[in-house]
Backbone atoms as SQL, in Angstrom:
CREATE TABLE atoms (id INTEGER PRIMARY KEY, chain TEXT, resi INTEGER, resn TEXT, atom TEXT, x REAL, y REAL, z REAL);
INSERT INTO atoms VALUES
  (1, 'A', 1, 'MET', 'N', 0.838, -1.180, 0.000),
  (2, 'A', 1, 'MET', 'CA', 0.000, 0.000, 0.000),
  (3, 'A', 1, 'MET', 'C', 0.887, 1.249, 0.000),
  (4, 'A', 2, 'GLU', 'N', 1.955, 1.181, 0.768),
  (5, 'A', 2, 'GLU', 'CA', 2.877, 2.316, 0.859),
  (6, 'A', 2, 'GLU', 'C', 3.465, 2.650, -0.513),
  (7, 'A', 3, 'ASN', 'N', 3.850, 1.621, -1.256),
  (8, 'A', 3, 'ASN', 'CA', 4.430, 1.836, -2.586),
  (9, 'A', 3, 'ASN', 'C', 3.428, 2.463, -3.545),
  (10, 'A', 4, 'ILE', 'N', 2.171, 2.068, -3.439),
  (11, 'A', 4, 'ILE', 'CA', 1.139, 2.638, -4.310),
  (12, 'A', 4, 'ILE', 'C', 0.997, 4.136, -4.051),
  (13, 'A', 5, 'PHE', 'N', 0.987, 4.512, -2.769),
  (14, 'A', 5, 'PHE', 'CA', 0.894, 5.925, -2.430),
  (15, 'A', 5, 'PHE', 'C', 2.105, 6.702, -2.931),
  (16, 'A', 6, 'LYS', 'N', 3.275, 6.105, -2.783),
  (17, 'A', 6, 'LYS', 'CA', 4.491, 6.791, -3.243),
  (18, 'A', 6, 'LYS', 'C', 4.474, 6.978, -4.747),
  (19, 'A', 7, 'LYS', 'N', 4.029, 5.953, -5.475),
  (20, 'A', 7, 'LYS', 'CA', 3.948, 6.070, -6.934),
  (21, 'A', 7, 'LYS', 'C', 2.913, 7.107, -7.351),
  (22, 'A', 8, 'GLY', 'N', 1.874, 7.271, -6.535),
  (23, 'A', 8, 'GLY', 'CA', 0.848, 8.265, -6.815),
  (24, 'A', 8, 'GLY', 'C', 1.223, 9.650, -6.314),
  (25, 'A', 9, 'LEU', 'N', 2.456, 9.794, -5.848),
  (26, 'A', 9, 'LEU', 'CA', 2.990, 11.062, -5.348),
  (27, 'A', 9, 'LEU', 'C', 2.168, 11.632, -4.188),
  (28, 'A', 10, 'VAL', 'N', 1.710, 10.743, -3.304),
  (29, 'A', 10, 'VAL', 'CA', 0.986, 11.165, -2.114),
  (30, 'A', 10, 'VAL', 'C', 2.021, 11.459, -1.034),
  (31, 'A', 11, 'GLY', 'N', 1.903, 12.622, -0.411),
  (32, 'A', 11, 'GLY', 'CA', 2.872, 13.049, 0.589),
  (33, 'A', 11, 'GLY', 'C', 2.838, 12.208, 1.857),
  (34, 'A', 12, 'LYS', 'N', 3.907, 12.322, 2.637),
  (35, 'A', 12, 'LYS', 'CA', 4.045, 11.528, 3.861),
  (36, 'A', 12, 'LYS', 'C', 2.935, 11.842, 4.862),
  (37, 'A', 13, 'GLU', 'N', 2.576, 13.107, 5.006),
  (38, 'A', 13, 'GLU', 'CA', 1.522, 13.488, 5.945),
  (39, 'A', 13, 'GLU', 'C', 0.188, 12.868, 5.551),
  (40, 'A', 14, 'LYS', 'N', -0.133, 12.914, 4.269),
  (41, 'A', 14, 'LYS', 'CA', -1.399, 12.334, 3.811),
  (42, 'A', 14, 'LYS', 'C', -1.402, 10.820, 3.963),
  (43, 'A', 15, 'ARG', 'N', -0.252, 10.179, 3.734),
  (44, 'A', 15, 'ARG', 'CA', -0.160, 8.729, 3.923),
  (45, 'A', 15, 'ARG', 'C', -0.403, 8.369, 5.381),
  (46, 'A', 16, 'GLU', 'N', 0.228, 9.098, 6.289),
  (47, 'A', 16, 'GLU', 'CA', 0.058, 8.841, 7.720),
  (48, 'A', 16, 'GLU', 'C', -1.386, 9.102, 8.151),
  (49, 'A', 17, 'ASN', 'N', -1.973, 10.159, 7.624),
  (50, 'A', 17, 'ASN', 'CA', -3.361, 10.480, 7.946),
  (51, 'A', 17, 'ASN', 'C', -4.285, 9.364, 7.477),
  (52, 'A', 18, 'PHE', 'N', -4.081, 8.876, 6.259),
  (53, 'A', 18, 'PHE', 'CA', -4.898, 7.791, 5.726),
  (54, 'A', 18, 'PHE', 'C', -4.751, 6.539, 6.578),
  (55, 'A', 19, 'LYS', 'N', -3.521, 6.212, 6.964),
  (56, 'A', 19, 'LYS', 'CA', -3.287, 5.025, 7.789),
  (57, 'A', 19, 'LYS', 'C', -4.014, 5.141, 9.126),
  (58, 'A', 20, 'SER', 'N', -3.933, 6.305, 9.754),
  (59, 'A', 20, 'SER', 'CA', -4.557, 6.467, 11.064),
  (60, 'A', 20, 'SER', 'C', -6.082, 6.425, 10.974),
  (61, 'A', 21, 'LEU', 'N', -6.644, 6.933, 9.872),
  (62, 'A', 21, 'LEU', 'CA', -8.101, 6.924, 9.721),
  (63, 'A', 21, 'LEU', 'C', -8.632, 5.564, 9.280),
  (64, 'A', 22, 'SER', 'N', -7.859, 4.826, 8.509),
  (65, 'A', 22, 'SER', 'CA', -8.344, 3.544, 7.987),
  (66, 'A', 22, 'SER', 'C', -8.073, 2.371, 8.928),
  (67, 'A', 23, 'LYS', 'N', -7.173, 2.537, 9.880),
  (68, 'A', 23, 'LYS', 'CA', -6.816, 1.430, 10.774),
  (69, 'A', 23, 'LYS', 'C', -8.023, 0.903, 11.554),
  (70, 'A', 24, 'PRO', 'N', -8.863, 1.747, 12.157),
  (71, 'A', 24, 'PRO', 'CA', -10.034, 1.207, 12.874),
  (72, 'A', 24, 'PRO', 'C', -10.981, 0.433, 11.960),
  (73, 'A', 25, 'SER', 'N', -11.122, 0.877, 10.721),
  (74, 'A', 25, 'SER', 'CA', -11.998, 0.175, 9.786),
  (75, 'A', 25, 'SER', 'C', -11.460, -1.208, 9.468),
  (76, 'A', 26, 'PHE', 'N', -10.162, -1.293, 9.198),
  (77, 'A', 26, 'PHE', 'CA', -9.556, -2.578, 8.888),
  (78, 'A', 26, 'PHE', 'C', -9.605, -3.518, 10.093),
  (79, 'A', 27, 'GLU', 'N', -9.406, -2.975, 11.294),
  (80, 'A', 27, 'GLU', 'CA', -9.481, -3.805, 12.491),
  (81, 'A', 27, 'GLU', 'C', -10.903, -4.310, 12.700),
  (82, 'A', 28, 'GLY', 'N', -11.886, -3.458, 12.434),
  (83, 'A', 28, 'GLY', 'CA', -13.286, -3.863, 12.560),
  (84, 'A', 28, 'GLY', 'C', -13.642, -4.960, 11.574),
  (85, 'A', 29, 'ILE', 'N', -13.170, -4.808, 10.345),
  (86, 'A', 29, 'ILE', 'CA', -13.425, -5.833, 9.326),
  (87, 'A', 29, 'ILE', 'C', -12.757, -7.138, 9.724),
  (88, 'A', 30, 'SER', 'N', -11.532, -7.060, 10.183),
  (89, 'A', 30, 'SER', 'CA', -10.794, -8.255, 10.596),
  (90, 'A', 30, 'SER', 'C', -11.500, -8.968, 11.739),
  (91, 'A', 31, 'ASN', 'N', -11.917, -8.226, 12.753),
  (92, 'A', 31, 'ASN', 'CA', -12.611, -8.823, 13.896),
  (93, 'A', 31, 'ASN', 'C', -13.938, -9.438, 13.470),
  (94, 'A', 32, 'SER', 'N', -14.623, -8.771, 12.581),
  (95, 'A', 32, 'SER', 'CA', -15.900, -9.283, 12.078),
  (96, 'A', 32, 'SER', 'C', -15.698, -10.589, 11.320),
  (97, 'A', 33, 'LEU', 'N', -14.670, -10.644, 10.480),
  (98, 'A', 33, 'LEU', 'CA', -14.384, -11.867, 9.734),
  (99, 'A', 33, 'LEU', 'C', -14.052, -13.023, 10.669),
  (100, 'A', 34, 'VAL', 'N', -13.247, -12.750, 11.674),
  (101, 'A', 34, 'VAL', 'CA', -12.872, -13.793, 12.625),
  (102, 'A', 34, 'VAL', 'C', -14.100, -14.325, 13.350),
  (103, 'A', 35, 'SER', 'N', -14.968, -13.439, 13.798),
  (104, 'A', 35, 'SER', 'CA', -16.158, -13.897, 14.522),
  (105, 'A', 35, 'SER', 'C', -17.110, -14.649, 13.594),
  (106, 'A', 36, 'ASP', 'N', -17.236, -14.219, 12.331),
  (107, 'A', 36, 'ASP', 'CA', -18.079, -14.931, 11.373),
  (108, 'A', 36, 'ASP', 'C', -17.543, -16.323, 11.079),
  (109, 'A', 37, 'ILE', 'N', -16.233, -16.443, 10.925),
  (110, 'A', 37, 'ILE', 'CA', -15.626, -17.753, 10.664),
  (111, 'A', 37, 'ILE', 'C', -15.822, -18.659, 11.868),
  (112, 'A', 38, 'LYS', 'N', -15.630, -18.124, 13.072),
  (113, 'A', 38, 'LYS', 'CA', -15.814, -18.935, 14.279),
  (114, 'A', 38, 'LYS', 'C', -17.257, -19.419, 14.390),
  (115, 'A', 39, 'SER', 'N', -18.209, -18.528, 14.145),
  (116, 'A', 39, 'SER', 'CA', -19.611, -18.932, 14.263),
  (117, 'A', 39, 'SER', 'C', -19.982, -19.951, 13.187),
  (118, 'A', 40, 'SER', 'N', -19.426, -19.812, 11.987),
  (119, 'A', 40, 'SER', 'CA', -19.679, -20.797, 10.930),
  (120, 'A', 40, 'SER', 'C', -19.119, -22.161, 11.309),
  (121, 'A', 41, 'MET', 'N', -17.905, -22.181, 11.843),
  (122, 'A', 41, 'MET', 'CA', -17.290, -23.442, 12.250),
  (123, 'A', 41, 'MET', 'C', -18.061, -24.090, 13.400),
  (124, 'A', 42, 'GLN', 'N', -18.535, -23.287, 14.334),
  (125, 'A', 42, 'GLN', 'CA', -19.318, -23.829, 15.441),
  (126, 'A', 42, 'GLN', 'C', -20.658, -24.364, 14.944),
  (127, 'A', 43, 'SER', 'N', -21.247, -23.686, 13.989),
  (128, 'A', 43, 'SER', 'CA', -22.503, -24.153, 13.403),
  (129, 'A', 43, 'SER', 'C', -22.314, -25.489, 12.690),
  (130, 'A', 44, 'ILE', 'N', -21.214, -25.612, 11.950),
  (131, 'A', 44, 'ILE', 'CA', -20.911, -26.870, 11.268),
  (132, 'A', 44, 'ILE', 'C', -20.695, -27.977, 12.291),
  (133, 'A', 45, 'GLU', 'N', -19.966, -27.642, 13.352),
  (134, 'A', 45, 'GLU', 'CA', -19.706, -28.633, 14.389),
  (135, 'A', 45, 'GLU', 'C', -21.006, -29.126, 15.029),
  (136, 'A', 46, 'LYS', 'N', -21.942, -28.217, 15.268),
  (137, 'A', 46, 'LYS', 'CA', -23.217, -28.596, 15.877),
  (138, 'A', 46, 'LYS', 'C', -24.088, -29.406, 14.914),
  (139, 'A', 47, 'SER', 'N', -23.941, -29.157, 13.622),
  (140, 'A', 47, 'SER', 'CA', -24.790, -29.844, 12.656),
  (141, 'A', 47, 'SER', 'C', -24.309, -31.258, 12.338),
  (142, 'A', 48, 'ILE', 'N', -23.054, -31.566, 12.658),
  (143, 'A', 48, 'ILE', 'CA', -22.521, -32.900, 12.395),
  (144, 'A', 48, 'ILE', 'C', -23.032, -33.848, 13.477),
  (145, 'A', 49, 'ASN', 'N', -23.572, -34.967, 13.027),
  (146, 'A', 49, 'ASN', 'CA', -24.107, -35.950, 13.953),
  (147, 'A', 49, 'ASN', 'C', -23.409, -37.276, 13.696),
  (148, 'A', 50, 'GLU', 'N', -22.415, -37.586, 14.515),
  (149, 'A', 50, 'GLU', 'CA', -21.655, -38.824, 14.342),
  (150, 'A', 50, 'GLU', 'C', -22.361, -39.968, 15.029),
  (151, 'A', 51, 'THR', 'N', -22.428, -41.088, 14.331),
  (152, 'A', 51, 'THR', 'CA', -23.043, -42.271, 14.926),
  (153, 'A', 51, 'THR', 'C', -21.992, -43.287, 15.351),
  (154, 'A', 52, 'GLN', 'N', -20.809, -43.223, 14.747),
  (155, 'A', 52, 'GLN', 'CA', -19.756, -44.137, 15.143),
  (156, 'A', 52, 'GLN', 'C', -18.412, -43.408, 15.202),
  (157, 'A', 53, 'LYS', 'N', -17.588, -43.872, 16.082),
  (158, 'A', 53, 'LYS', 'CA', -16.274, -43.256, 16.249),
  (159, 'A', 53, 'LYS', 'C', -15.271, -44.020, 15.400),
  (160, 'A', 54, 'ASP', 'N', -14.698, -43.355, 14.417),
  (161, 'A', 54, 'ASP', 'CA', -13.724, -44.006, 13.556),
  (162, 'A', 54, 'ASP', 'C', -12.362, -43.324, 13.629),
  (163, 'A', 55, 'ASN', 'N', -12.191, -42.439, 14.622),
  (164, 'A', 55, 'ASN', 'CA', -10.921, -41.716, 14.834),
  (165, 'A', 55, 'ASN', 'C', -10.453, -40.977, 13.601),
  (166, 'A', 56, 'TRP', 'N', -11.387, -40.434, 12.850),
  (167, 'A', 56, 'TRP', 'CA', -11.019, -39.722, 11.640),
  (168, 'A', 56, 'TRP', 'C', -10.746, -38.292, 11.925);
């Protein structure tokens, strides 16, 4: 991302400003993805009904 800004001739102050403003959004997206994946995996685990143990 840093290289893209440099190639676009974006100044250091604007790059730092963008990073500071976008960091909470990226963290929110990351946390949301993690919780969605966990809930999906737990849902799959609950939906599996094993009748025999085959150590698989």
